[in-house]
Kinemage of the C-alpha trace (Angstrom):
@kinemage 1
@onewidth
@group {chain A} dominant
@subgroup {mainchain}
@vectorlist {calphas} color= white
{ca unk a 1} P 63.599 71.839 90.989
{ca unk a 2} L 66.507 71.162 88.667
{ca unk a 3} L 69.167 68.649 89.488
{ca unk a 4} L 72.836 69.631 89.367
{ca unk a 5} L 75.062 68.267 86.661
{ca unk a 6} L 76.461 64.798 87.445
{ca unk a 7} L 79.988 66.134 88.020
{ca unk a 8} L 78.668 68.690 90.508
{ca unk a 9} L 76.658 66.022 92.325
{ca unk a 10} L 79.778 63.900 92.628
{ca unk a 11} L 81.824 66.861 93.891
{ca unk a 12} L 79.238 67.957 96.439
{ca unk a 13} L 78.745 64.451 97.770
{ca unk a 14} L 82.473 63.878 98.153
{ca unk a 15} L 84.548 64.903 101.190
{ca unk a 16} L 86.262 67.371 98.853
{ca unk a 17} L 83.134 69.535 98.768
{ca unk a 18} L 84.197 71.594 101.783
{ca unk a 19} L 87.694 72.065 100.387
{ca unk a 20} L 86.297 73.093 96.990
{ca unk a 21} L 83.941 75.557 98.662
{ca unk a 22} L 86.838 77.050 100.632
{ca unk a 23} L 88.938 77.449 97.464
{ca unk a 24} L 86.039 79.142 95.655
{ca unk a 25} L 85.465 81.441 98.630
{ca unk a 26} L 89.162 82.400 98.678
{ca unk a 27} L 89.123 83.124 94.926
{ca unk a 28} L 86.087 85.391 95.320
{ca unk a 29} L 87.656 87.093 98.339
{ca unk a 30} L 90.857 87.762 96.373
{ca unk a 31} L 88.859 89.246 93.492
{ca unk a 32} L 86.832 91.479 95.800
{ca unk a 33} L 89.849 92.873 97.647
{ca unk a 34} L 90.722 95.066 94.677
{ca unk a 35} L 87.585 97.096 95.462
{ca unk a 36} L 88.281 97.561 99.174
{ca unk a 37} L 90.550 100.251 100.683
{ca unk a 38} L 93.606 99.004 102.596
{ca unk a 39} L 92.273 100.377 105.890
{ca unk a 40} L 89.174 98.179 105.569
{ca unk a 41} L 91.256 95.117 104.632
{ca unk a 42} L 93.395 95.585 107.751
{ca unk a 43} L 90.304 95.917 109.936
{ca unk a 44} L 88.865 92.691 108.534
{ca unk a 45} L 92.151 90.781 108.920
{ca unk a 46} L 92.270 91.372 112.662
{ca unk a 47} L 91.533 88.320 114.742
{ca unk a 48} L 88.901 90.193 116.742
{ca unk a 49} L 85.270 89.250 116.351
{ca unk a 50} L 83.338 91.926 114.477
{ca unk a 51} L 79.688 92.304 115.355
{ca unk a 52} L 77.271 93.563 112.724
{ca unk a 53} L 76.425 96.309 112.151
{ca unk a 54} L 80.016 97.508 112.220
{ca unk a 55} L 81.350 101.034 111.940
{ca unk a 56} L 84.853 102.453 111.968
{ca unk a 57} L 85.776 106.079 111.453
{ca unk a 58} L 88.834 107.178 109.506
{ca unk a 59} L 90.029 110.271 107.710
{ca unk a 60} L 89.688 110.711 103.983
{ca unk a 61} L 90.065 113.466 101.438
{ca unk a 62} L 88.826 114.220 97.951
{ca unk a 63} L 90.723 116.048 95.251
{ca unk a 64} L 88.914 117.977 92.562
{ca unk a 65} L 91.296 119.148 89.859
{ca unk a 66} L 90.850 121.841 87.257
{ca unk a 67} L 93.196 121.046 84.392
{ca unk a 68} L 94.760 124.225 83.056
{ca unk a 69} L 94.566 124.379 79.268
{ca unk a 70} L 91.933 121.644 79.014
{ca unk a 71} L 89.689 123.603 76.628
{ca unk a 72} L 92.562 124.442 74.270
{ca unk a 73} L 93.816 120.844 74.354
{ca unk a 74} L 90.352 119.402 73.698
{ca unk a 75} L 89.823 121.767 70.736
{ca unk a 76} L 93.207 120.805 69.290
{ca unk a 77} L 92.470 117.090 69.680
{ca unk a 78} L 88.922 117.486 68.316
{ca unk a 79} L 90.461 118.921 65.143
{ca unk a 80} L 92.158 115.528 64.638
{ca unk a 81} L 88.744 113.863 64.396
{ca unk a 82} L 88.028 110.474 65.945
{ca unk a 83} L 91.688 109.805 66.735
{ca unk a 84} L 91.919 113.042 68.731
{ca unk a 85} L 88.694 112.288 70.587
{ca unk a 86} L 90.140 108.920 71.636
{ca unk a 87} L 93.391 110.554 72.784
{ca unk a 88} L 91.733 113.053 75.140
{ca unk a 89} L 90.837 110.578 77.936
{ca unk a 90} L 94.319 109.051 77.686
{ca unk a 91} L 95.958 112.445 78.249
{ca unk a 92} L 93.681 113.314 81.178
{ca unk a 93} L 94.027 109.878 82.811
{ca unk a 94} L 97.811 110.046 82.452
{ca unk a 95} L 97.913 113.509 84.015
{ca unk a 96} L 95.623 112.652 86.927
{ca unk a 97} L 97.359 109.294 87.364
{ca unk a 98} L 100.699 111.028 87.936
{ca unk a 99} L 99.102 113.297 90.546
{ca unk a 100} L 97.639 110.222 92.267
{ca unk a 101} L 100.951 108.354 92.279
{ca unk a 102} L 102.759 111.368 93.748
{ca unk a 103} L 100.131 111.794 96.476
{ca unk a 104} L 100.228 108.087 97.338
{ca unk a 105} L 104.013 108.200 97.729
{ca unk a 106} L 103.924 111.319 99.906
{ca unk a 107} L 100.906 110.428 102.065
{ca unk a 108} L 101.227 106.618 102.204
{ca unk a 109} L 97.572 106.356 101.286
{ca unk a 110} L 95.170 104.669 98.892
{ca unk a 111} L 94.260 106.640 95.802
{ca unk a 112} L 91.088 105.895 93.881
{ca unk a 113} L 90.856 107.420 90.426
{ca unk a 114} L 87.780 107.349 88.299
{ca unk a 115} L 89.229 107.223 84.790
{ca unk a 116} L 87.484 108.856 81.887
{ca unk a 117} L 86.019 106.314 79.517
{ca unk a 118} L 86.769 106.339 75.823
């Protein structure tokens, strides 16, 4: 068994250990909230006790988009070489991003986009 570093031993033996643990937990919770839909965040923020396993049903939708002119645009950008190949995902992400923003404003909903990688 390895021993913790001296500074960690001092921190964990001090009364501040619980406070430090709470701060770390809050930092992790904040980081993880970016991956959780708003409806789930609201459910978890309620003061009610949640028993595991837990299930809640809600409506969702998926949008599959066929981009008109994609083949022509990709051929045109491919003719530019590497620079054009790098531009293609930017154009598609921009286009789909605008659709997502518009839907979010109309529907008051969360939109999850899966951007194309370069």
